[in-house]
Backbone as CSV, one residue per row, in Angstrom:
resi,resn,N_x,N_y,N_z,CA_x,CA_y,CA_z,C_x,C_y,C_z
1,UNK,70.092,138.805,112.714,69.739,139.889,113.639,70.718,141.054,113.459
2,UNK,70.201,142.251,113.494,71.002,143.453,113.267,72.064,143.635,114.350
3,UNK,73.189,144.232,113.976,74.283,144.493,114.917,74.574,145.991,114.977
4,UNK,75.365,146.388,115.973,75.759,147.790,116.092,76.536,148.234,114.853
5,UNK,77.348,147.337,114.320,78.120,147.642,113.117,77.187,147.952,111.945
6,UNK,76.125,147.167,111.809,75.144,147.406,110.738,74.534,148.801,110.864
7,UNK,74.166,149.151,112.090,73.529,150.447,112.336,74.456,151.599,111.971
8,UNK,75.717,151.480,112.365,76.699,152.530,112.082,76.975,152.645,110.585
9,UNK,77.176,151.507,109.930,77.501,151.508,108.500,76.365,152.075,107.651
10,UNK,75.136,151.902,108.118,73.970,152.384,107.358,73.528,153.786,107.766
11,UNK,74.261,154.390,108.701,73.946,155.759,109.107,72.629,155.907,109.847
12,UNK,72.255,154.867,110.577,70.985,154.896,111.308,70.995,155.954,112.410
13,UNK,72.193,156.342,112.862,72.312,157.280,113.985,72.104,158.746,113.599
14,UNK,72.062,159.059,112.307,71.905,160.455,111.893,70.432,160.871,111.899
15,UNK,70.106,161.855,112.741,68.744,162.367,112.803,68.578,163.584,111.911
16,UNK,67.557,164.384,112.196,67.304,165.605,111.432,68.101,166.778,112.012
17,UNK,68.026,167.904,111.324,68.633,169.122,111.848,67.960,169.481,113.170
18,UNK,68.712,170.113,114.039,68.203,170.401,115.387,66.955,171.289,115.383
19,UNK,66.786,172.091,114.323,65.605,172.965,114.270,64.354,172.188,113.846
20,UNK,64.550,170.975,113.332,63.420,170.137,112.915,63.364,168.902,113.805
21,UNK,62.737,169.053,114.953,62.697,167.898,115.843,61.399,167.891,116.637
22,UNK,61.099,166.750,117.205,59.951,166.614,118.097,60.506,166.385,119.505
23,UNK,60.207,167.262,120.442,60.731,167.139,121.812,60.452,165.781,122.460
24,UNK,59.415,165.090,121.983,59.099,163.773,122.544,60.171,162.733,122.216
25,UNK,61.028,163.059,121.241,62.102,162.131,120.857,63.368,162.349,121.683
26,UNK,63.315,163.264,122.619,64.494,163.633,123.402,65.165,162.429,124.052
27,UNK,64.371,161.487,124.558,64.946,160.340,125.273,65.728,159.393,124.361
28,UNK,65.550,159.559,123.047,66.266,158.700,122.107,67.494,159.388,121.503
29,UNK,67.746,160.624,121.908,68.838,161.400,121.311,70.090,161.344,122.185
30,UNK,71.207,161.018,121.557,72.491,160.911,122.256,73.149,162.281,122.398
31,UNK,73.026,163.090,121.342,73.637,164.422,121.352,73.439,165.082,120.005
32,UNK,74.259,166.086,119.724,74.165,166.748,118.420,75.554,167.046,117.885
33,UNK,75.636,167.099,116.566,76.906,167.383,115.904,76.623,168.184,114.639
34,UNK,77.219,169.363,114.568,77.033,170.253,113.421,75.543,170.461,113.113
35,UNK,74.798,170.763,114.170,73.359,171.044,114.066,72.526,169.850,113.596
36,UNK,73.082,168.652,113.749,72.357,167.421,113.421,72.237,166.587,114.691
37,UNK,71.048,166.129,114.992,70.878,165.275,116.164,71.441,163.880,115.889
38,UNK,72.115,163.334,116.890,72.660,161.987,116.808,71.804,161.076,117.687
39,UNK,71.298,160.021,117.088,70.412,159.096,117.800,71.230,158.100,118.616
40,UNK,70.747,157.777,119.792,71.418,156.836,120.693,71.253,155.411,120.154
41,UNK,72.316,154.877,119.546,72.225,153.566,118.912,72.110,152.412,119.902
42,UNK,72.509,152.640,121.142,72.303,151.599,122.153,70.802,151.345,122.316
43,UNK,70.042,152.422,122.345,68.589,152.287,122.464,67.994,151.745,121.162
44,UNK,68.545,152.200,120.041,68.069,151.699,118.748,68.214,150.188,118.677
45,UNK,69.382,149.701,119.075,69.652,148.263,119.019,68.687,147.490,119.914
46,UNK,68.445,148.021,121.091,67.542,147.349,122.035,66.107,147.295,121.478
47,UNK,65.640,148.421,120.965,64.285,148.467,120.406,64.182,147.621,119.136
48,UNK,65.254,147.620,118.358,65.285,146.854,117.113,65.117,145.361,117.406
49,UNK,65.895,144.859,118.352,65.845,143.431,118.680,64.484,143.041,119.260
50,UNK,63.945,143.920,120.085,62.635,143.642,120.677,61.560,143.575,119.588
51,UNK,61.590,144.552,118.686,60.589,144.607,117.620,60.748,143.446,116.649
52,UNK,61.992,143.058,116.389,62.259,141.903,115.520,61.522,140.677,116.051
53,UNK,61.627,140.450,117.349,60.978,139.286,117.961,59.453,139.405,117.944
54,UNK,58.956,140.632,118.118,57.506,140.855,118.053,56.985,140.487,116.663
55,UNK,57.691,140.941,115.635,57.286,140.672,114.254,57.418,139.184,113.930
56,UNK,58.495,138.577,114.384,58.696,137.140,114.153,57.557,136.334,114.775
57,UNK,57.202,136.666,116.010,56.117,135.958,116.698,54.778,136.164,115.985
58,UNK,54.561,137.392,115.497,53.312,137.681,114.780,53.219,136.835,113.509
59,UNK,54.333,136.745,112.782,54.357,135.951,111.550,54.173,134.464,111.849
60,UNK,54.721,134.007,112.971,54.582,132.594,113.339,53.137,132.247,113.691
61,UNK,52.353,133.270,114.012,50.928,133.076,114.317,50.059,133.276,113.080
62,UNK,50.718,133.493,111.935,49.987,133.658,110.686,49.440,135.047,110.456
63,UNK,49.935,136.019,111.206,49.439,137.385,111.055,50.053,138.066,109.833
64,UNK,49.341,139.062,109.325,49.777,139.799,108.138,50.331,141.157,108.534
65,UNK,51.521,141.469,108.017,52.156,142.765,108.278,52.264,143.509,106.952
66,UNK,51.597,144.629,106.843,51.660,145.425,105.615,52.823,146.409,105.672
67,UNK,53.635,146.455,104.601,54.738,147.403,104.483,54.214,148.679,103.816
68,UNK,54.556,149.826,104.386,54.129,151.108,103.814,55.309,152.069,103.746
69,UNK,55.570,152.597,102.555,56.632,153.581,102.377,56.537,154.146,100.977
70,UNK,56.036,155.369,100.844,55.757,155.909,99.513,56.743,156.977,99.040
71,UNK,57.659,157.409,99.901,58.603,158.419,99.422,59.640,157.751,98.518
72,UNK,60.218,158.542,97.653,61.069,158.032,96.583,62.145,157.071,97.065
73,UNK,62.856,157.433,98.137,63.974,156.607,98.570,63.550,155.331,99.288
74,UNK,62.241,155.185,99.547,61.760,153.991,100.259,61.068,152.988,99.340
75,UNK,60.636,153.431,98.185,59.781,152.599,97.330,60.395,151.257,96.954
76,UNK,61.628,151.283,96.499,62.269,150.046,96.046,62.425,149.047,97.180
77,UNK,62.917,149.506,98.322,63.139,148.611,99.462,61.828,148.042,99.985
78,UNK,60.809,148.877,100.083,59.503,148.425,100.580,58.942,147.329,99.681
79,UNK,58.960,147.568,98.377,58.428,146.586,97.423,59.247,145.299,97.439
80,UNK,60.558,145.440,97.370,61.441,144.273,97.299,61.294,143.366,98.517
81,UNK,61.366,143.944,99.695,61.361,143.118,100.904,59.966,142.626,101.276
82,UNK,58.934,143.381,100.936,57.566,142.903,101.175,57.278,141.693,100.290
83,UNK,57.704,141.767,99.036,57.505,140.643,98.122,58.334,139.442,98.558
84,UNK,59.512,139.713,99.097,60.395,138.627,99.541,59.759,137.792,100.651
85,UNK,58.983,138.440,101.515,58.352,137.705,102.622,56.856,137.487,102.386
86,UNK,56.425,137.746,101.137,55.036,137.479,100.747,54.026,138.265,101.578
87,UNK,54.318,139.552,101.773,53.416,140.422,102.526,52.907,141.567,101.635
88,UNK,51.737,142.107,101.919,51.205,143.229,101.136,52.013,144.498,101.374
89,UNK,51.934,145.419,100.422,52.695,146.666,100.565,52.034,147.799,99.792
90,UNK,52.369,149.014,100.198,51.970,150.227,99.477,53.237,151.048,99.303
91,UNK,53.649,151.259,98.046,54.931,151.927,97.813,54.849,153.150,96.897
92,UNK,53.682,153.442,96.352,53.595,154.604,95.461,52.768,155.735,96.062
93,UNK,51.574,155.410,96.524,50.717,156.440,97.121,49.704,155.784,98.047
94,UNK,49.564,156.364,99.229,48.551,155.855,100.152,47.220,156.520,99.815
95,UNK,46.253,155.712,99.430,44.925,156.232,99.123,44.108,156.273,100.408
96,UNK,43.559,157.434,100.719,42.754,157.549,101.927,41.651,156.501,101.960
97,UNK,41.541,155.776,103.057,40.520,154.740,103.175,41.012,153.350,102.844
98,UNK,42.310,153.196,102.583,42.835,151.873,102.262,42.546,150.866,103.376
99,UNK,42.488,151.362,104.602,42.159,150.492,105.734,40.740,150.741,106.234
100,UNK,40.404,152.011,106.399,39.104,152.349,106.993,37.937,152.188,106.023
101,UNK,38.238,152.130,104.725,37.185,151.922,103.726,37.619,150.823,102.762
102,UNK,38.014,149.707,103.332,38.570,148.604,102.550,37.614,148.062,101.479
103,UNK,36.298,148.004,101.728,35.385,147.528,100.678,35.517,148.313,99.370
104,UNK,35.768,149.634,99.482,35.958,150.454,98.282,37.254,150.074,97.576
105,UNK,38.298,149.774,98.358,39.562,149.338,97.773,39.375,148.025,97.010
106,UNK,38.566,147.133,97.568,38.311,145.848,96.913,37.585,146.059,95.586
107,UNK,36.718,147.057,95.536,36.020,147.370,94.287,37.008,147.861,93.230
108,UNK,37.996,148.657,93.673,39.015,149.155,92.742,39.879,148.008,92.240
109,UNK,40.203,147.076,93.132,40.980,145.898,92.736,40.188,145.079,91.722
110,UNK,38.900,144.984,91.952,38.017,144.266,91.025,38.059,144.903,89.636
111,UNK,38.076,146.223,89.577,38.147,146.923,88.293,39.433,146.566,87.552
112,UNK,40.528,146.490,88.288,41.808,146.117,87.683,41.730,144.706,87.107
113,UNK,41.120,143.799,87.850,40.981,142.417,87.390,40.118,142.330,86.132
114,UNK,39.070,143.126,86.076,38.181,143.126,84.908,38.933,143.584,83.662
115,UNK,39.706,144.657,83.802,40.475,145.164,82.657,41.474,144.115,82.183
116,UNK,42.151,143.471,83.112,43.127,142.439,82.745,42.446,141.267,82.039
117,UNK,41.269,140.889,82.503,40.530,139.808,81.838,40.106,140.209,80.435
118,UNK,39.731,141.463,80.279,39.340,141.945,78.955,40.520,141.879,77.991
119,UNK,41.708,142.168,78.500,42.920,142.060,77.676,43.186,140.620,77.283
120,UNK,43.121,139.736,78.279,43.423,138.324,78.047,42.450,137.681,77.059
121,UNK,41.182,138.048,77.165,40.157,137.438,76.308,40.045,138.105,74.940
122,UNK,40.685,139.265,74.787,40.589,139.999,73.531,39.365,140.888,73.462
123,UNK,38.609,140.927,74.545,37.381,141.727,74.592,37.669,143.216,74.450
124,UNK,38.865,143.618,74.859,39.229,145.031,74.781,39.345,145.498,73.325
125,UNK,39.600,144.559,72.418,39.730,144.895,71.000,38.392,145.242,70.358
126,UNK,37.300,144.943,71.053,35.965,145.247,70.534,35.552,146.686,70.841
127,UNK,36.339,147.357,71.665,36.043,148.737,72.039,36.570,149.701,70.980
128,UNK,36.133,150.941,71.050,36.690,151.959,70.164,38.125,152.244,70.602
129,UNK,38.882,152.871,69.724,40.274,153.173,70.037,40.383,154.052,71.282
130,UNK,39.487,155.025,71.373,39.487,155.940,72.519,39.157,155.197,73.813
131,UNK,38.144,154.344,73.767,37.745,153.590,74.959,38.872,152.684,75.438
132,UNK,39.522,152.003,74.498,40.619,151.102,74.853,41.781,151.875,75.473
133,UNK,42.089,153.044,74.897,43.180,153.873,75.410,42.891,154.333,76.837
134,UNK,41.694,154.816,77.065,41.310,155.298,78.394,41.318,154.162,79.416
135,UNK,40.897,152.986,78.965,40.854,151.830,79.858,42.268,151.405,80.259
136,UNK,43.208,151.467,79.314,44.591,151.094,79.615,45.242,152.115,80.549
137,UNK,44.869,153.372,80.388,45.378,154.398,81.306,44.875,154.148,82.721
138,UNK,43.622,153.750,82.816,43.051,153.450,84.136,43.742,152.226,84.742
139,UNK,44.044,151.256,83.902,44.724,150.047,84.377,46.092,150.387,84.964
140,UNK,46.847,151.224,84.255,48.178,151.613,84.733,48.100,152.319,86.083
141,UNK,47.103,153.179,86.230,46.932,153.907,87.486,46.572,152.951,88.625
142,UNK,45.631,152.047,88.355,45.212,151.086,89.374,46.360,150.162,89.767
143,UNK,47.139,149.722,88.785,48.290,148.865,89.072,49.288,149.584,89.967
144,UNK,49.533,150.837,89.654,50.498,151.619,90.420,50.105,151.711,91.888
145,UNK,48.825,151.925,92.148,48.356,152.118,93.520,48.058,150.815,94.259
146,UNK,47.598,149.804,93.521,47.025,148.625,94.178,47.803,147.325,94.011
147,UNK,48.864,147.336,93.209,49.578,146.092,92.918,50.021,145.365,94.186
148,UNK,50.437,146.122,95.188,50.958,145.497,96.407,49.907,144.930,97.339
149,UNK,48.633,145.293,97.120,47.583,144.790,98.022,46.515,143.984,97.288
150,UNK,46.695,143.753,96.008,45.629,143.144,95.210,45.305,141.715,95.631
151,UNK,46.283,140.993,96.203,46.033,139.612,96.625,45.744,139.504,98.119
152,UNK,45.598,140.641,98.768,45.307,140.642,100.201,43.845,140.248,100.405
153,UNK,43.607,139.194,101.174,42.259,138.672,101.348,41.468,139.413,102.421
154,UNK,42.169,139.992,103.375,41.514,140.726,104.457,42.464,141.789,104.978
155,UNK,42.000,142.611,105.888,42.834,143.679,106.436,44.043,143.115,107.169
156,UNK,45.183,143.819,107.121,46.382,143.345,107.826,46.217,143.460,109.339
157,UNK,47.085,142.768,110.052,47.067,142.824,111.518,47.979,143.931,112.043
158,UNK,49.035,144.229,111.263,50.018,145.227,111.687,50.487,146.027,110.480
159,UNK,51.004,147.222,110.737,51.609,148.049,109.698,53.066,148.311,110.042
160,UNK,53.946,148.112,109.054,55.343,148.515,109.196,55.523,149.726,108.290
161,UNK,55.811,150.876,108.879,55.798,152.145,108.150,57.170,152.804,108.103
162,UNK,57.565,153.223,106.903,58.776,154.021,106.739,58.355,155.483,106.655
163,UNK,58.794,156.285,107.614,58.470,157.706,107.754,57.035,157.900,108.242
164,UNK,56.871,157.781,109.542,55.548,157.911,110.163,54.973,159.317,110.020
165,UNK,55.838,160.314,109.791,55.355,161.685,109.599,54.695,161.814,108.228
166,UNK,55.396,161.372,107.196,54.841,161.430,105.836,53.609,160.528,105.705
167,UNK,53.668,159.360,106.327,52.574,158.394,106.214,51.578,158.535,107.367
168,UNK,51.348,159.771,107.799,50.485,159.987,108.967,49.043,159.518,108.738
169,UNK,48.591,159.556,107.491,47.226,159.093,107.213,47.135,157.583,107.416
170,UNK,48.150,156.863,106.930,48.179,155.407,107.110,48.232,155.050,108.592
171,UNK,49.076,155.772,109.333,49.206,155.530,110.773,47.880,155.807,111.482
172,UNK,47.246,156.901,111.107,45.968,157.275,111.728,44.897,156.222,111.447
173,UNK,44.851,155.735,110.200,43.865,154.712,109.846,44.118,153.420,110.613
174,UNK,45.390,153.045,110.728,45.736,151.810,111.443,45.307,151.890,112.900
175,UNK,45.591,153.008,113.529,45.225,153.184,114.936,43.701,153.168,115.110
176,UNK,43.031,153.765,114.148,41.566,153.788,114.205,40.986,152.378,114.086
177,UNK,41.678,151.521,113.325,41.210,150.150,113.128,41.759,149.186,114.178
178,UNK,42.535,149.718,115.125,43.072,148.878,116.193,44.262,148.037,115.785
179,UNK,44.955,148.441,114.722,46.133,147.707,114.253,47.397,148.263,114.892
180,UNK,48.339,147.398,115.192,49.607,147.820,115.758,50.489,148.422,114.664
181,UNK,51.215,149.476,115.022,52.090,150.163,114.063,53.546,150.013,114.479
182,UNK,54.372,149.604,113.524,55.820,149.480,113.706,56.469,150.524,112.817
183,UNK,57.457,151.250,113.329,58.095,152.266,112.483,59.432,152.709,113.043
184,UNK,60.426,152.908,112.146,61.636,153.602,112.583,61.250,155.047,112.862
185,UNK,61.764,155.615,113.932,61.400,156.986,114.297,62.599,157.912,114.213
186,UNK,62.534,158.851,113.290,63.569,159.872,113.184,63.292,160.931,114.249
187,UNK,64.179,161.889,114.374,64.063,162.862,115.472,62.917,163.856,115.303
188,UNK,62.211,163.795,114.165,61.055,164.680,113.953,59.724,163.959,114.175
189,UNK,59.766,162.713,114.634,58.556,161.904,114.772,57.925,162.005,116.162
190,UNK,56.687,161.562,116.245,55.966,161.499,117.516,55.888,160.040,117.954
191,UNK,56.667,159.641,118.951,56.687,158.235,119.382,55.364,157.754,119.968
192,UNK,54.507,158.674,120.370,53.224,158.286,120.967,52.273,157.652,119.952
193,UNK,52.542,157.861,118.656,51.650,157.356,117.617,52.045,155.973,117.110
194,UNK,53.159,155.455,117.628,53.680,154.171,117.152,53.751,153.173,118.302
195,UNK,53.263,151.964,118.061,53.251,150.941,119.110,54.626,150.325,119.329
196,UNK,55.350,150.108,118.226,56.680,149.505,118.309,57.684,150.403,117.582
197,UNK,58.225,151.390,118.277,59.177,152.326,117.654,60.595,151.763,117.617
198,UNK,61.325,152.165,116.586,62.759,151.868,116.504,63.442,153.190,116.170
199,UNK,64.038,153.872,117.143,64.670,155.163,116.854,65.759,155.018,115.793
200,UNK,65.656,155.819,114.733,66.657,155.719,113.676,66.319,156.562,112.461
201,UNK,67.299,156.729,111.620,67.216,157.510,110.387,66.200,156.880,109.425
202,UNK,65.154,157.629,109.074,64.162,157.088,108.140,64.214,157.787,106.784
203,UNK,65.365,158.409,106.488,65.525,159.124,105.216,66.593,158.521,104.301
204,UNK,67.702,158.075,104.873,68.799,157.540,104.063,68.419,156.185,103.466
205,UNK,68.776,155.979,102.209,68.417,154.746,101.504,68.965,153.509,102.206
206,UNK,70.218,153.558,102.639,70.816,152.381,103.280,70.137,152.065,104.602
207,UNK,69.785,153.093,105.335,69.095,152.899,106.607,67.703,152.302,106.376
208,UNK,66.981,152.839,105.414,65.646,152.336,105.083,65.717,150.874,104.664
209,UNK,66.704,150.565,103.830,66.851,149.191,103.353,67.133,148.232,104.508
210,UNK,67.931,148.691,105.468,68.237,147.856,106.632,66.968,147.557,107.432
211,UNK,66.165,148.579,107.674,64.920,148.380,108.421,64.000,147.398,107.691
212,UNK,63.841,147.595,106.383,62.957,146.724,105.602,63.481,145.289,105.557
213,UNK,64.791,145.162,105.385,65.400,143.829,105.322,65.198,143.071,106.626
214,UNK,65.450,143.736,107.745,65.332,143.072,109.045,63.889,142.671,109.344
215,UNK,62.944,143.521,108.994,61.540,143.172,109.228,61.125,141.986,108.353
216,UNK,61.596,141.972,107.102,61.290,140.846,106.214,61.942,139.567,106.733
217,UNK,63.181,139.675,107.218,63.868,138.504,107.784,63.108,137.954,108.984
218,UNK,62.609,138.858,109.827,61.844,138.439,111.010,60.569,137.707,110.590
219,UNK,59.914,138.226,109.568,58.680,137.601,109.074,58.968,136.216,108.509
220,UNK,60.011,136.116,107.701,60.374,134.828,107.104,60.737,133.814,108.185
221,UNK,61.444,134.273,109.208,61.794,133.385,110.315,60.526,132.887,111.016
222,UNK,59.575,133.783,111.213,58.315,133.393,111.835,57.513,132.449,110.957
223,UNK,57.486,132.722,109.655,56.773,131.855,108.713,57.396,130.462,108.685
224,UNK,58.718,130.430,108.727,59.431,129.158,108.732,59.080,128.350,109.975
225,UNK,59.069,129.024,111.100,58.719,128.376,112.369,57.301,127.802,112.308
226,UNK,56.373,128.586,111.762,54.982,128.142,111.643,54.875,126.924,110.733
227,UNK,55.582,126.972,109.604,55.536,125.870,108.652,56.107,124.592,109.249
228,UNK,57.203,124.727,109.994,57.824,123.556,110.615,56.907,122.942,111.668
229,UNK,56.246,123.801,112.433,55.337,123.311,113.476,54.128,122.598,112.882
230,UNK,53.734,123.032,111.690,52.575,122.424,111.041,52.971,121.281,110.121
231,UNK,54.288,120.999,110.066,54.770,119.885,109.270,54.716,120.116,107.781
232,UNK,54.776,121.371,107.360,54.739,121.686,105.939,56.151,121.812,105.392
233,UNK,56.221,121.787,104.060,57.485,122.070,103.408,57.719,123.564,103.508
234,UNK,58.784,123.959,104.193,59.029,125.366,104.465,59.120,126.197,103.195
235,UNK,59.881,125.699,102.226,60.090,126.508,101.037,58.836,126.638,100.192
236,UNK,57.873,125.762,100.398,56.662,125.813,99.602,55.504,126.514,100.297
237,UNK,55.710,126.868,101.556,54.608,127.466,102.319,54.095,128.762,101.702
238,UNK,54.978,129.751,101.445,54.491,130.996,100.838,53.889,130.761,99.458
239,UNK,54.509,129.829,98.690,54.021,129.541,97.348,52.625,128.918,97.408
240,UNK,52.440,128.018,98.376,51.134,127.375,98.523,50.063,128.403,98.866
241,UNK,50.416,129.340,99.744,49.476,130.396,100.107,49.099,131.224,98.885
242,UNK,50.113,131.541,98.071,49.872,132.352,96.879,48.998,131.605,95.877
243,UNK,49.262,130.294,95.712,48.475,129.493,94.777,47.018,129.413,95.215
244,UNK,46.807,129.248,96.515,45.449,129.187,97.046,44.726,130.514,96.797
245,UNK,45.440,131.608,97.060,44.844,132.933,96.863,44.480,133.144,95.398
246,UNK,45.374,132.693,94.499,45.116,132.863,93.073,43.897,132.057,92.614
247,UNK,43.737,130.853,93.170,42.574,130.035,92.825,41.284,130.709,93.275
248,UNK,41.333,131.274,94.473,40.161,131.972,94.997,39.831,133.185,94.133
249,UNK,40.889,133.876,93.701,40.678,135.057,92.869,40.097,134.675,91.515
250,UNK,40.605,133.568,90.941,40.103,133.119,89.648,38.604,132.832,89.702
251,UNK,38.176,132.287,90.840,36.759,131.953,91.004,35.890,133.209,91.048
252,UNK,36.502,134.325,91.452,35.753,135.570,91.588,35.884,136.476,90.361
253,UNK,36.709,136.069,89.396,37.074,136.964,88.306,36.075,137.049,87.149
254,UNK,35.094,136.158,87.107,34.164,136.160,85.989,33.455,137.511,85.890
255,UNK,33.474,138.057,84.688,32.912,139.398,84.509,31.614,139.332,83.710
256,UNK,30.786,140.351,83.888,29.539,140.408,83.126,29.520,141.667,82.268
257,UNK,28.622,141.689,81.311,28.559,142.775,80.327,28.279,144.128,80.975
258,UNK,27.392,144.145,81.953,27.033,145.393,82.619,28.235,145.977,83.354
259,UNK,29.028,145.087,83.950,30.229,145.500,84.678,31.219,146.169,83.730
260,UNK,31.376,145.592,82.551,32.292,146.132,81.545,31.822,147.506,81.070
261,UNK,30.535,147.639,80.791,29.986,148.913,80.313,30.239,150.039,81.310
262,UNK,29.974,149.755,82.574,30.154,150.761,83.620,31.617,151.162,83.749
263,UNK,32.507,150.173,83.656,33.937,150.439,83.796,34.466,151.267,82.631
264,UNK,34.051,150.936,81.414,34.474,151.687,80.226,33.982,153.130,80.320
265,UNK,32.735,153.294,80.711,32.149,154.623,80.863,32.931,155.441,81.886
266,UNK,33.272,154.814,82.996,34.026,155.486,84.060,35.419,155.877,83.591
267,UNK,36.096,154.959,82.875,37.453,155.218,82.387,37.475,156.378,81.398
268,UNK,36.496,156.422,80.500,36.417,157.496,79.502,36.165,158.837,80.185
269,UNK,35.258,158.850,81.136,34.932,160.080,81.860,36.154,160.613,82.603
270,UNK,36.867,159.720,83.293,38.067,160.126,84.030,39.154,160.606,83.079
271,UNK,39.336,159.869,81.973,40.366,160.225,81.007,40.124,161.581,80.371
272,UNK,38.879,161.853,80.016,38.533,163.151,79.421,38.763,164.287,80.411
273,UNK,38.420,164.046,81.666,38.622,165.068,82.701,40.109,165.353,82.893
274,UNK,40.928,164.297,82.873,42.377,164.462,83.019,42.965,165.227,81.838
275,UNK,42.529,164.881,80.632,43.024,165.561,79.426,42.635,167.037,79.429
276,UNK,41.426,167.313,79.869,40.941,168.689,79.929,41.758,169.500,80.931
277,UNK,42.028,168.902,82.093,42.806,169.586,83.127,44.239,169.826,82.659
278,UNK,44.790,168.843,81.941,46.152,168.965,81.420,46.243,170.076,80.383
279,UNK,45.261,170.128,79.485,45.239,171.162,78.439,45.103,172.550,79.057
280,UNK,44.291,172.646,80.089,44.086,173.918,80.783,45.383,174.385,81.439
281,UNK,46.109,173.441,82.031,47.370,173.769,82.695,48.417,174.211,81.680
282,UNK,48.466,173.527,80.523,49.419,173.884,79.472,49.123,175.276,78.922
283,UNK,47.845,175.591,78.757,47.437,176.918,78.273,47.853,177.995,79.265
284,UNK,47.661,177.700,80.533,48.018,178.632,81.602,49.521,178.899,81.606
285,UNK,50.313,177.838,81.442,51.772,177.979,81.427,52.241,178.772,80.216
286,UNK,51.565,178.570,79.073,51.919,179.288,77.846,51.655,180.784,78.006
287,UNK,50.535,181.112,78.641,50.177,182.514,78.853,51.167,183.204,79.785
288,UNK,51.653,182.466,80.778,52.627,183.018,81.728,53.932,183.349,81.027
289,UNK,54.345,182.459,80.108,55.591,182.681,79.364,55.473,183.889,78.445
């Protein structure tokens, strides 16, 4: 469980500049120093401990908590700690509709699986050089966006978000779907949009890592409790879940010829459009020079 010392050492108390703030955060602000708002860590600690227990209880009930954080300083921590507790995550880019249009996301995940199967079976070698190249480019893009949610069987129950302002689309989708939102709130955030706020710095790497670590620890503690109550081997519980999910996915992975044709056609069309746009931009830059 987090301590006051942890909060201080990680700079959780440093907010934004005083000119960049949301008046609704006033109750969480201790004061200001050199035009920087200082967050009241007594309140942070209280909210942190409360939220830790909420997340632990949710995990003990088998609920899924998705980690979301796409800004540069959050990506590594979000991915690392989400994987550590076997939870889905989005760390590169939030695609509109990831929650509200989940069937479309599943179709995109399916495309990634088809390309990977084509690689494994050698079927990709039967394509033209251009088709294979475009298909691999599409695979890289899909992996970048979907790797953290590809094994998710259904929509998550809760969202843990780093920077609720930047991830406002994710927060909006979660609220629309009736999902609870957990988030550290910097002094520029709107606390009304978050169900379980933790006032604190959501920009510094050490602070972000602390938030992600504590949420992952809470989840693991809840998972452990659930496994013990069900008489399972604790250390094998997440692995067993993953193995089951992989078996289910394998059963769904069989591809057909029509599916491959459509995917190759789509990849080539997208690739050509990207190349054309890139060439146009390069020409424009050359003319400016």
